[in-house]
N, C-alpha and C positions, 0 to 999 in steps of 0.2 A: 522478863524483859530486858535482862542484861544480854542474854544471848542475841536478841535481835540486835541490839545496838552495836554489840560487837561483829555481827554479819554486816550491819550496815556501814561502819567505819571501814571494816575491809573490802567491803564492795567499793566502797567511794575512794580508797586509797587506790583500789587498783584501777578503777576508771580514772584517775587523775595522771597515774603513771602510763596508761594507754594513750590518754590524749596528749602528754608530753612528749611521747614517743613518736606519736604521728607528727605532732608539730614539729618537732627537731628533722624527721625526715622531709618534712615540707620544707623549712627550712634550707636544708641542704640541695633541694631541688631549686628552690628560687637563687641561691648563691652560685649554683653554678651554671643555670640560664643566664645570671647578670655577665657572666665569663662569657659568653657567647657573642658572636658578631651580634649587635641590635638591628635585626631583621623585624617585619611585621609578624611573622609567626613567633619569634621569642616574645615581642610585645605580647601578644594574645595569651600565650602561656604564663608569662608573668601576671597578667590582668587574673586569669584563672587560678593562679597560686592564692592571690587576694581573696577571691571569692571563696575558696576552699577554706582558708583561714578563720574569715569571718562566719562561716558555717561552723566549724568547728568550735570555735570560739561561745558561739549561741546555741549550742546543742542543737540546731538546727538539721534533722535527718535528712529531709527531701533535700534541701539545701546541699548538705554535705555529699548525698549520693551522687545529685547532678553536677556538682562541682570537679568531685572525684573522677566521676566516670569522663567528663570531657576533657579533663586535662591528661588522663590516662591515654585516652583516646589519641589527642592530639599530638602527645609525644612519642608513644608506642606504635602507632600504625606505621605500616610499611609506606616508605617514600618520604618520610620527614626527614628535614636537613638537621637536625640535632644530632650532636656528638655523642660518644659513647659515653662521656661523663655524665651527661644529662638523662642517658636513658639507664645507666646505671642507678643514680640517686633516683628516678621515678620508679624502679622496679622495687627499690627497696623503700620507697613510699607505699606502695601498692602492698607489699609485705606487712609495713607498720599498720596499715589500715586494714587488712585482713585479721593480723594479729589482735586488733584492738576490737575487732568486730564491727567495724564502721561500714556502712554499705557503700558500694562502690559500683 
């Protein structure tokens, strides 16, 4: 039983670290968006950041997948008006999601 407990604690700590890394990357996206000129496109992306944060905090896999996909698509698609700072932060968020094994 002790072996299982140690495994469970290790997995829990890894999951907490992954979650913290994703939330930190999401906050970076949010802060770069807040420094953009306030347009409807920026407002929608900020709203999607909020949805993604709620899904992460609630461990809601389907909500997380949908919110992450939508945010990544909004920012990283061709022809969007976001600055390079937002694109870089969003690519870092995508990498954090992948590293954590979160669907997107």
